[in-house]
N, C-alpha and C positions, 0 to 999 in steps of 0.2 A: 504494500500500500504506500502510495506517495501522495503528498499534499501539494496544493497549489495555493498561492496567495495566503500563506499561513506562517505564523511565527510561533515557535516553540520556546517558551520561557524556561528559565532554570527551574529545577524542582523546588517545591515549597520547603523541603527539609535540607536544601543545600546549605552548607556552612560557609561558603565563600562569598565575598562581596566584590570580587573582581575576576576577570578572566585569567585563568592560569594555563600556561602552555604545558600540556602533558609531556612527560619525559619518558624515554625508553627505560625499561627495567632490566637489569643484568645485561646491558648492552644489546637487548632485543627490543624491537618496537612493540608497544602495547596497542590494543585496539584503539584506545583514546588517542595515542600519539599518531597513529596512522590516519584515523579520521580527521584529526586536526590538520595534519600536513596536507592531506588531499583537499579539504574544503578551504582552509585558510590560504593556501598557495594558488588556488584555482577558483575564486569566488564565481558563483553562478555558471560554472562550467559543467558540473556533474549533477546527476540526479541521485536520489537516495539509493537506488539500486546500483548505480555505478560505484558509489562510495562503498557500499556493503560488499560488492564483489571484489573490488580492488583491495579492500581491507583484508578479505579472506585470502586472496592471492599473496599479498605481502606478508601477512602474519604467518602463513604456512610455507613461505618461500617457494611458491609454485610458479614454474615457468613451463609454458606449453604452447604448442601450435594449434591446439584444439580448444581455444578459449570460448568459442560459441557453444560447444557441447558442454564444457565445464560450467559455463554460466547457466545454461538450461538446467543442468543437474543441481547446481547450487540453489536455484530458486524453486525447485520442486517442493521443498519444505518451506512453510511460511517463515518469514523473518520478522523480528520485532521492528517497529518503526523507530525513528530517532528520538521519540519521547523517552525511550529507555537508554539512550546513548549516555556513556559516561561524561561526555562533554556537557550535557545539561544537568546531570545528576551530581557530578563531583567537581567539575572544573570551571563552572561559571560562564558557559557560553550558550547564548540563545541561537537557535537555528532558524533562518528565514528561507522559505521556499517561495520563489518567484512565480509568476503566472505560467511558467513552463515546467515547474516542479524542480528547478535547479536550485542548488543550495549555496548559502553563505553563512558565516558565523559572526556573531557580535558579542563582545564582552559585556557582562551584566552592568558594568559601571560606565559604559560608553553612551555617548549622546544618541547614537543610532539605535541602540537597544531601547532607550527610553522613548524614542520617536515611534518605534514599532508598537509599543504598548498603547499608544494613543492614536494610531493610524486608522483612518476610515477604510472600509472595504478590505479588511484583512482579518483572517480568523486567528484568534489567540488560543493556544493550547498550552497547558502546563506540562513540564517535564514530569515523568513518573517519579514518585517518591522512592527514596532508597529503602526506607523501612515502612512496614505497614503500621497503621495507626493502632 
């Protein structure tokens, strides 16, 4: 599932008040660091599905000349939307989907983030909570 004209805010139970750049762990990229690199370095270039698939390839160090088939297999099982991304749950990044479903991220303490909160004709969704109530 991908959104259009939607802004995902950070999770209600997030403990950060600014955007934090996710770092690799043990010299290996994490899901958060891969998602961040892809979206931050390529604003409005990739869809949610593009980022999810590229994250899977990079995390698992997969190189193949059968990417179309791999992508088809990857999406045979449903994937969580970016409301569950560590970027919104832990690192303080809001995710904006433009009218084509392409993504960009904005730090919670940025002026652009605040503008999305008050924008007309945009759907606001909260990032999923880290803990259940």
